[in-house]
C-alpha positions in Angstrom: 0.0 0.0 0.0 1.5 3.3 -1.1 0.9 6.4 1.1 -1.2 9.1 -0.4 0.3 12.6 -0.9 -1.7 13.8 2.2 -0.3 11.0 4.3 3.3 11.7 3.1 2.7 15.4 3.9 1.4 14.7 7.4 4.4 12.3 8.1 6.8 14.9 6.8 5.2 17.6 8.9 5.7 15.4 12.0 9.3 14.8 11.1 8.6 11.1 10.6 9.8 9.2 7.5 6.8 7.9 5.6 6.6 4.1 5.4 5.5 2.8 2.1 4.5 -0.6 3.5 2.7 -1.1 6.8 3.0 -4.4 8.6 0.7 -7.0 7.1 -1.4 -7.2 10.3 -1.8 -3.4 10.3 -2.7 -3.5 6.6 -5.4 -6.1 7.2 -6.9 -4.2 10.1 -6.8 -0.9 8.2 -8.4 -2.5 5.2 -11.2 -3.7 7.5 -12.0 0.0 8.2 -13.4 0.4 4.7 -17.1 1.3 4.9 -17.0 2.3 8.5 -18.6 5.6 9.5 -16.7 8.2 11.6 -18.0 11.4 13.1 -15.2 14.0 12.8 -15.6 16.8 15.3 -13.3 19.8 15.0 -14.0 23.5 14.9 -11.2 24.1 12.4 -12.3 23.5 8.8 -8.8 22.9 7.5 -8.2 20.2 10.2 -11.4 18.5 9.2 -10.5 18.6 5.5 -7.1 17.1 6.0 -8.3 14.3 8.2 -11.3 13.7 6.0 -9.0 13.2 3.0 -6.9 10.7 4.8 -10.0 8.8 6.1 -11.8 8.8 2.8 -8.6 7.5 1.0 -9.1 4.4 3.1 -12.8 4.0 2.3 -14.0 5.4 5.6 -17.3 7.3 5.5 -16.9 10.7 7.2 -19.5 13.0 8.6 -18.6 16.3 10.3 -19.5 18.4 13.3 -18.0 21.8 14.2 -18.3 21.5 18.0 -19.2 19.1 20.8 -22.9 20.2 20.8 -23.3 19.2 17.2 -21.5 15.9 17.9 -23.9 15.0 20.7 -26.9 15.9 18.6 -25.6 13.8 15.7 -25.0 10.7 17.9 -28.5 11.1 19.4 -30.2 11.8 16.1 -28.9 8.7 14.3 -29.8 5.1 15.0 -27.5 3.3 17.5 -24.5 1.9 15.8 -24.7 4.4 12.9 -21.3 5.8 13.8 -18.5 3.4 14.4 -16.1 6.0 15.8 -15.9 9.6 16.9 -12.8 11.6 16.3 -13.2 14.5 18.9 -11.2 17.7 19.1 -10.9 18.9 22.7 -10.8 22.7 22.5 -13.9 23.9 20.7 -16.4 26.7 21.1 -20.0 26.1 22.3 -19.1 22.7 23.9 -15.6 21.2 24.2 -14.7 17.6 23.6 -14.5 16.7 27.2 -18.1 17.7 27.9 -19.4 16.2 24.6 -17.7 12.9 25.6 -19.3 13.0 29.0 -22.7 13.6 27.5 -22.4 10.8 25.0 -21.2 8.4 27.7 -24.4 9.3 29.7 -26.8 8.5 26.9 -29.4 5.9 27.9 -28.8 3.7 24.9 -25.6 1.6 25.6 -24.7 1.3 21.9 -24.6 5.0 21.5 -23.0 5.6 24.9 -20.2 3.1 24.2 -19.1 4.4 20.8 -15.3 4.6 20.6 -14.2 8.2 21.0 -10.7 9.2 20.1 -9.4 12.6 21.2 -7.5 14.7 18.6 -5.8 17.7 20.2 -3.0 20.1 19.6 -2.3 20.1 23.4 -0.1 17.3 24.4 -0.1 18.2 28.1 -0.5 15.3 30.6 -3.5 16.9 32.3 -5.5 16.7 29.1 -4.6 13.1 28.5 -5.6 12.2 32.1 -8.9 14.1 31.8 -9.6 12.4 28.5 -9.4 9.1 30.2 -11.5 10.2 33.1 -14.4 11.5 30.9 -14.3 8.2 28.9 -12.3 8.8 25.7 -10.8 5.6 24.4 -7.6 7.0 22.9 -5.7 10.3 22.7 -3.8 11.5 19.6 -1.9 14.8 19.2 -2.5 16.9 16.1 -1.4 16.9 13.4 -2.2 13.2 13.7 0.1 10.8 11.9 -2.2 9.1 9.5 -0.8 5.6 10.2 -1.2 6.1 13.9 -4.7 7.5 13.4 -5.7 4.4 11.3 -4.2 2.0 13.8 -6.1 3.7 16.6 -9.4 3.3 14.7 -8.6 -0.3 13.8 -8.3 -1.2 17.5 -12.0 -0.4 18.1 -13.7 -2.1 15.2 
């Protein structure tokens, strides 16, 4: 599997050499993401566009929300299991990712409440990582997210 231009750009930006060939187990897990639906929550349109391109290049269906309030509403509005994952920014206006995650985790429907939520944040401070765990986020990635790491994280929760 050859990396897309976007993936190579993200790897270069992170100072990581792009790897043309993932391990076969990773490759199989990532291929299994095809057709899965993710709710991408970020108040920055450019961040959403970059992540959306990477995800769609791997056959992942992407829906977007601009803040935590929209994310909670989207999870509630769709049938349980509609979204396979939520990629959640932490710092957003209206409702941040921590509060949105807490509200999703408190939903009465267990399928909705237990959706895998992966934090995507520009702040790599330990307090944020700890709080993400406390509110129920399943993983914590620092932006700009290395695409291979992002896809591996998603594949853990399918």
